[in-house]
VOGU-3710 file (C-alpha; in Angstrom, 3 decimals, decimal comma):
1> xxxxxxxxxx> 5,855/-50,784/78,785  7,171/-48,889/81,784  5,655/-48,367/85,224  5,645/-44,776/86,471  5,072/-43,703/90,100  1,930/-41,589/90,437  0,818/-39,023/92,993  -2,517/-37,206/93,120  -2,029/-33,440/92,950  -5,208/-31,620/91,976
11> xxxxxxxxxx> -4,623/-27,918/91,145  -6,278/-25,567/93,631  -7,973/-23,738/90,762  -9,960/-26,914/90,006  -11,222/-27,122/93,587  -12,111/-23,420/93,563  -13,967/-23,885/90,274  -15,927/-26,778/91,773  -17,070/-24,674/94,735  -18,011/-21,778/92,446
21> xxxxxxxxxx> -20,103/-24,031/90,216  -21,846/-25,561/93,237  -22,690/-22,102/94,566  -24,141/-21,054/91,198  -26,370/-24,117/90,700  -29,762/-23,358/89,148  -32,024/-25,689/91,099  -35,161/-27,205/89,551  -38,504/-27,487/91,266  -40,144/-30,689/92,451
31> xxxxxxxxxx> -43,760/-31,783/92,266  -45,550/-31,776/95,628  -45,812/-35,154/97,322  -43,091/-36,819/95,236  -39,837/-38,403/96,394  -37,117/-40,846/95,382  -39,473/-42,744/93,063  -38,994/-39,962/90,481  -35,297/-39,402/91,058  -33,123/-37,669/93,637
41> xxxxxxxxxx> -35,239/-35,224/95,709  -34,257/-31,555/95,521  -34,116/-31,086/99,278  -31,795/-34,027/99,782  -29,451/-32,977/96,988  -29,351/-29,318/98,041  -28,191/-30,265/101,538  -25,613/-32,706/100,197  -24,300/-30,228/97,632  -23,915/-27,562/100,315
51> xxxxxxxxxx> -21,908/-29,965/102,466  -19,807/-30,823/99,396  -19,152/-27,104/98,874  -18,493/-26,004/102,448  -17,778/-29,055/104,624  -16,130/-31,734/102,520  -12,308/-31,636/102,489  -10,817/-33,099/99,292  -7,266/-32,335/100,405  -7,617/-34,582/103,466
61> xxxxxxxxxx> -8,755/-37,498/101,321  -6,144/-36,751/98,672  -3,452/-36,985/101,366  -4,829/-40,320/102,560  -4,843/-41,714/99,040  -1,288/-40,540/98,462  -0,177/-42,744/101,351  -0,923/-45,706/99,068  1,564/-46,768/96,362  0,088/-45,618/93,039
71> xxxxxxxxxx> 1,398/-46,040/89,523  0,529/-45,569/85,872  1,556/-47,363/82,724  0,510/-47,355/79,070  -1,007/-50,515/77,582  -2,513/-50,748/74,101  -2,258/-46,962/73,843  -4,248/-46,428/77,039  -3,016/-44,828/80,236  -3,741/-47,195/83,146
81> xxxxxxxxxx> -3,689/-46,063/86,781  -3,388/-48,638/89,558  -2,571/-49,215/93,200  0,040/-51,879/93,940  0,265/-53,061/97,540  2,735/-55,848/98,238  1,995/-58,197/101,122  4,472/-58,960/103,862  3,471/-62,612/103,507  6,083/-64,539/101,478
91> xxxxxxxxxx> 3,433/-66,976/100,217  0,944/-64,263/99,238  -1,012/-64,738/96,015  -1,199/-61,759/93,642  -4,798/-60,563/93,365  -6,335/-57,949/91,077  -9,483/-56,117/92,280  -11,655/-54,557/89,549  -14,339/-51,947/90,223  -17,480/-51,065/88,279
101> xxxxxxxxxx> -19,652/-47,987/87,671  -20,263/-45,607/89,382  -17,591/-46,950/91,676  -13,827/-46,606/91,458  -10,683/-47,962/93,066  -11,963/-46,183/96,202  -14,430/-49,056/96,764  -11,565/-51,234/97,972  -9,889/-48,871/100,447  -11,236/-50,649/103,527
111> xxxxxxxxxx> -10,325/-54,143/102,312  -6,688/-53,357/101,529  -5,476/-54,027/105,060  -7,194/-57,413/105,615  -6,572/-58,694/102,089  -2,919/-57,639/102,004  -2,235/-60,186/104,758  -2,622/-62,939/102,169  -2,454/-61,172/98,807  -0,298/-58,818/96,777
121> xxxxxxxxxx> -2,965/-56,355/95,604  -3,250/-54,694/92,208  -6,214/-52,305/92,015  -6,572/-50,617/88,612  -8,881/-47,870/87,432  -10,894/-48,946/84,402  -9,951/-47,165/81,166  -11,791/-43,872/81,046  -12,367/-43,876/84,829  -10,514/-42,138/87,636
131> xxxxxxxxxx> -6,918/-41,463/86,724  -6,912/-43,903/83,772  -7,366/-40,966/81,432  -7,664/-39,787/78,794  -9,713/-42,522/77,118  -7,617/-43,407/74,086  -10,506/-44,225/71,767  -13,505/-46,438/71,145  -13,864/-50,221/71,609  -12,747/-50,438/75,229
141> xxxxxxxxxx> -15,207/-53,232/75,998  -14,784/-55,910/78,675  -12,681/-58,151/76,424  -10,222/-55,408/75,518  -9,951/-54,241/79,137  -9,313/-57,848/80,172  -6,486/-58,107/77,666  -4,891/-54,940/79,003  -5,183/-56,114/82,595  -3,609/-59,510/81,878
151> xxxxxxxxxx> -0,714/-57,626/80,311  -0,498/-55,436/83,397  -0,150/-58,488/85,648  2,544/-59,878/83,357  4,328/-56,522/83,411  4,396/-56,700/87,205  5,999/-60,140/86,998  3,061/-62,185/88,278  2,881/-65,644/86,697  -0,016/-66,990/88,802
161> xxxxxxxxxx> -2,675/-64,687/90,185  -6,320/-64,311/91,113  -8,885/-61,787/89,920  -11,865/-60,295/91,738  -14,481/-58,116/90,079  -17,880/-56,590/90,764  -20,345/-54,901/88,421  -18,255/-54,132/85,295  -15,468/-56,093/86,975  -17,697/-59,182/87,043
171> xxxxxxxxxx> -17,497/-59,208/83,239  -13,812/-58,284/82,988  -12,541/-60,804/85,560  -13,960/-63,969/83,875  -12,792/-62,648/80,509  -9,259/-62,379/81,890  -9,484/-66,044/82,885  -10,643/-67,015/79,401  -7,816/-65,079/77,770  -5,118/-66,136/80,214
181> xxxxxxxxxx> -6,181/-69,469/81,813  -2,599/-70,586/82,275  -1,906/-67,731/84,686  -5,266/-66,947/86,325  -5,621/-69,250/89,332  -9,204/-68,293/90,128  -11,918/-65,696/89,653  -14,151/-64,226/92,366  -17,129/-62,069/91,332  -19,970/-60,156/92,958
191> xxxxxxxxxx> -22,846/-58,008/91,687  -22,836/-60,300/88,655  -25,508/-60,378/85,955  -26,704/-63,635/84,409  -28,927/-64,075/81,367  -31,056/-66,772/79,730  -29,414/-68,443/76,744  -32,536/-69,404/74,856  -32,385/-73,076/75,809  -35,639/-74,991/75,802
201> xxxxxxxxxx> -37,222/-75,180/79,234  -34,606/-73,037/81,000  -37,176/-70,643/82,454  -39,264/-73,482/83,869  -36,231/-74,819/85,745  -35,816/-71,664/87,801  -36,446/-71,855/91,521  -38,902/-69,467/93,167  -36,013/-67,254/94,327  -34,435/-67,291/90,860
211> xxxxxxxxxx> -37,766/-66,258/89,333  -37,939/-63,359/91,779  -34,431/-62,245/90,767  -35,180/-62,480/87,056  -38,374/-60,481/87,565  -36,420/-57,876/89,521  -33,879/-57,616/86,727  -36,529/-57,263/84,024  -38,345/-54,558/85,963  -35,321/-52,628/87,195
221> xxxxxxxxxx> -35,441/-48,888/86,457  -32,537/-48,878/84,031  -32,909/-45,348/82,671  -29,235/-44,632/83,353  -28,194/-47,838/81,569  -30,299/-47,036/78,523  -28,828/-43,531/78,322  -25,188/-44,505/78,845  -25,366/-47,521/76,542  -27,129/-45,745/73,688
231> xxxxxxxxxx> -26,384/-42,006/73,958  -23,295/-41,558/76,164  -22,149/-38,424/74,333  -25,449/-36,661/74,977  -25,369/-37,200/78,742  -21,701/-36,163/78,673  -22,487/-32,444/78,498  -24,444/-32,365/81,729  -22,023/-34,598/83,619  -18,981/-32,654/82,438
241> xxxxxxxxxx> -20,381/-29,163/82,990  -22,438/-29,445/86,175  -21,093/-30,962/89,407  -24,650/-31,214/90,750  -25,670/-33,238/87,692  -22,731/-35,570/88,346  -23,659/-35,729/92,036  -27,287/-36,635/91,329  -26,344/-39,185/88,640  -24,121/-41,119/91,041
251> xxxxxxxxxx> -26,047/-40,677/94,293  -29,153/-42,193/92,729  -27,186/-45,416/92,159  -25,848/-45,369/95,722  -29,466/-45,053/96,895  -30,868/-47,827/94,697  -28,060/-50,367/94,968  -27,122/-50,363/98,642  -28,504/-52,293/101,609  -30,866/-51,498/103,277
261> xxxxxxxxxx> -32,688/-50,777/100,029  -35,284/-48,577/101,733  -32,696/-46,388/103,463  -30,681/-43,375/102,413  -27,235/-43,848/100,843  -25,641/-42,658/104,099  -27,218/-45,635/105,894  -24,926/-47,914/103,893  -21,831/-45,938/102,954  -19,777/-43,205/104,564
271> xxxxxxxxxx> -20,859/-39,830/103,165  -17,290/-38,653/102,636  -16,415/-41,853/100,766  -19,323/-41,296/98,381  -18,364/-37,655/97,885  -14,741/-38,620/97,276  -15,983/-40,954/94,557  -18,157/-38,217/93,017  -15,311/-35,702/93,322  -12,957/-38,133/91,611
281> xxxxxxxxxx> -15,340/-38,378/88,645  -15,657/-34,575/88,581  -12,001/-33,625/88,909  -10,841/-36,178/86,342  -13,700/-35,303/83,984  -14,610/-38,984/83,599  -18,382/-38,776/83,920  -18,609/-38,836/80,148  -15,779/-41,269/79,330  -16,811/-43,871/81,921
291> xxxxxxxxxx> -20,317/-43,834/80,453  -18,923/-45,042/77,138  -18,094/-48,449/78,662  -21,835/-49,175/78,598  -22,019/-48,332/74,907  -18,980/-50,467/74,080  -20,149/-53,521/76,011  -23,721/-53,318/74,748  -22,449/-52,949/71,184  -20,168/-55,960/71,666
301> xxxxxxxxxx> -23,101/-58,031/72,925  -21,515/-58,553/76,342  -24,439/-57,051/78,250  -28,200/-57,014/77,802  -30,388/-53,982/78,421  -32,953/-56,229/80,098  -34,766/-57,290/76,921  -35,050/-61,079/77,080  -35,699/-61,231/73,333  -32,047/-60,319/72,759
311> xxxxxxxxxx> -30,914/-63,567/74,392  -32,426/-66,327/72,299  -29,511/-68,082/70,597  -28,108/-70,949/72,656  -25,985/-71,981/69,661  -24,005/-68,731/69,766  -23,642/-68,611/73,534  -20,033/-68,101/74,766  -18,100/-71,174/75,842  -18,168/-72,044/79,543
321> xxxxxxxxxx> -15,246/-70,786/81,571  -12,876/-73,416/82,951  -11,038/-71,466/85,678  -12,385/-72,070/89,235  -14,856/-69,333/90,100  -16,355/-68,026/93,332  -19,559/-65,997/93,536  -20,651/-63,622/96,304  -24,316/-62,609/96,257  -26,074/-59,781/98,066
331> xxxxxxxxxx> -29,562/-61,090/98,793  -30,866/-57,542/98,998  -29,517/-56,149/95,726  -28,068/-58,786/93,411  -30,047/-60,615/90,726  -27,489/-63,350/90,019  -29,172/-66,647/89,103  -27,146/-69,673/90,171  -28,218/-72,138/87,489  -27,282/-69,678/84,724
341> xxxxxxxxxx> -24,030/-68,761/86,466  -23,088/-72,446/86,719  -23,859/-72,851/83,023  -21,313/-70,116/82,208  -18,619/-70,626/84,864  -16,761/-73,368/86,717  -18,226/-72,431/90,095  -16,611/-74,001/93,157  -17,705/-71,419/95,730  -21,095/-69,732/96,226
351> xxxxxxxxxx> -22,085/-67,581/99,201  -25,151/-65,407/99,770  -25,333/-62,681/102,427  -28,193/-60,850/104,131  -25,943/-57,855/104,778  -24,332/-55,728/102,081  -25,425/-54,567/98,670  -24,067/-53,908/95,203  -20,978/-52,081/96,528  -20,171/-54,985/98,827
361> xxxxxxxxxx> -16,469/-54,287/99,416  -17,281/-50,772/100,662  -20,477/-51,673/102,505  -19,262/-54,830/104,252  -15,460/-54,866/104,010  -14,948/-57,566/106,643  -17,415/-59,972/105,015  -16,013/-59,227/101,573  -12,410/-59,829/102,606  -13,340/-63,030/104,448
371> xxxxxxxxxx> -15,254/-64,416/101,454  -12,494/-63,600/98,976  -9,889/-65,146/101,282  -11,984/-68,287/101,839  -12,448/-68,801/98,111  -8,802/-68,510/97,175  -7,801/-70,688/100,147  -9,564/-73,532/98,329  -7,188/-73,097/95,407  -3,929/-73,031/97,335
//
């Protein structure tokens, strides 16, 4: 395996094509008196798409990203893109940060500076996302991604390191610890999902808050999850051909999973950051390939689609992780249940926050960096 320097250089014809497609959008109607409860409103998306076409400057953000050291390598036949920021601190601990969907390595831009004081940072793009393209084939579930990422850390010469992950990363990070416990010093996760194992009386043991979170998880509008986990190739055509379809698909998640939950996405995240994320998915053509991660993980039994009947075999439940684990919880958006998390992980750090949502590193970078730093300080 070799590490190759990487620089973003999107052809101008691709940016011109994007603007042409946005200008030619065939807009649907909307029923009178309806709003976000039925999906992204037409008026909101029209205004955002027009700003994307005429006001947003990809080249400015591309230049900013190119100031960061970026690389690619090939592991298990898959191209892997990653940032690698070395700390000036001689005692810094190597730390990998793993994004989820519909996020990207962009989620961590504002935590690079504070975290690099104490950590050497490795920030990869998940296979099939961002510049980790093309997707080499099927079966890139959390376990296989974890194996590739442990090999990446070994390739970089890191013998002892930490891992942080949210959303998809909250599955990959603990799996890395299970596969490589001799080298992973600790795991920090956020936006984590927890499930019942089918043990007798486990539901009765839940606290009132845990019952609320389980109810929220069972009743979450998971239409996107159902589609991407069961028919990712069908949704691929819309996401790959229409930038407005890609915009709506991602902005709905920014609306639903940020804090405050009753606000607009722009109340939680910088508009240009969100559009850079959407543009990254569009320009790399990864709307379709990133969706396949849901299919792979659901097929592997790593995730549930919210049906409690699927989780009824305590005898076949995965073994408890042994590596020290820290958990960050957004009170507004996360549905992580502590008793089930402690059943599955060796938790030595648990913090819940009133501020911040699912995309915690981007929404509350100072709190995120402080929590990650505090957790790993316990392991020094």
